[in-house]
N, C-alpha and C positions, 0 to 999 in steps of 0.2 A: 071466124075469133083470130085474131093476132095472137103471133106464138107467146108473147108477154103475157096476155090471160091466160094460157094453158098452165102456165109455172106453178109448179107447188111452192117451190122454197127460190127466195131470194138469191138471185147469180151477184158474183164480184168478180170482176176486171180484175185477175191479178198473175203474174209469172209466178210460178214458185217449180222449183225442180224435184221432178220424179221421176219414178225410175215403174215402168210397168212391165211385168211379166205374165205371157201368156198362159192359161194352163191348159192348154190341148194334150193328151194323152199320146200324142204322136211322137214327136219330135223334143230331144231336151230342149223348151224354151229357152230362146235367146232374149234377157231383158233388153228394155230399150229405156235409153235415157232421153226422157223428155220434160217441157216446159209445158206446164198450164194455160191456157189462155181466158178461163173463167172457172171459179169454184161453187157450189153451194152444199148444203149440208145434205143435198141426194146426189151429188155425181159433180164432175168438169169435165170439160175439155181440154184436148191435147193436143198442141201444135204437132203432126208427123204426116209425112209419106208413105209411111207402112200400111200393108194392107191386113186389117181382122175383118173377122166375121160378123155377124150379126149376132150377137147374142154368145157369142164368146165370150168363155170367163176368162177374167185377169185379176194379177194379184199386182197391188197399186201399192209404194213406199212414196210418202212424202216430205220433205222437211220444209217444215213451216215458221217463219220468223216471226217472232211478236216482239212490238215493241211496249214495256210496263211503262217507264218511265224515261224522261230524258236521258238519251243515250245510256238507255240501260238496255240491252237487248236478247231475249233466248230464243232459243231454236228446240219446238218440238218435232219427235217423229211419231210418224202417222203411217201404219201397216192395217191396208184393208181388202177391201176385195168387192170387184165390181163385172158388170156385164156390158156389154157392147150395144150400145141400144142406136149409134149413126156413125157411119163413116163416110167423109167428106174428102174433095182433094185438099184441103190445108191440115186434115186432124179428124180424130175419132172422140167422139160423144161416149163417156162412160158412165153408168150408173152405178152408186154404190149399193154393195149387197151384205146383208148382213151384220154383225160387230164390227170393230174396229179395235185398234191397237194404238195410245198415244202416250209418250213417256219423253222425257225430256232427254233433249240432247246437248251432252258436253264430249 
């Protein structure tokens, strides 16, 4: 079965700024500033050369730009947790887990 048929959520190709912080208990995690390649309700793919472990827990913060009307632009700030599902040479796939917070960014 092709990958597109296995998807539960529709994916959208969008580049959005994101901050990802590994939640490992070892050292204090260093945040990574990344761009998404695509996003869905269930997760996102982030461009990065950094290494992650499969099933590694991460915290994600994203700035989402929304155009509501001509020349009217708003930003939303999203904070959620995720789990690394796949590492590739061009980036990392993360599945969103649990609840999220979404609030206006002013």
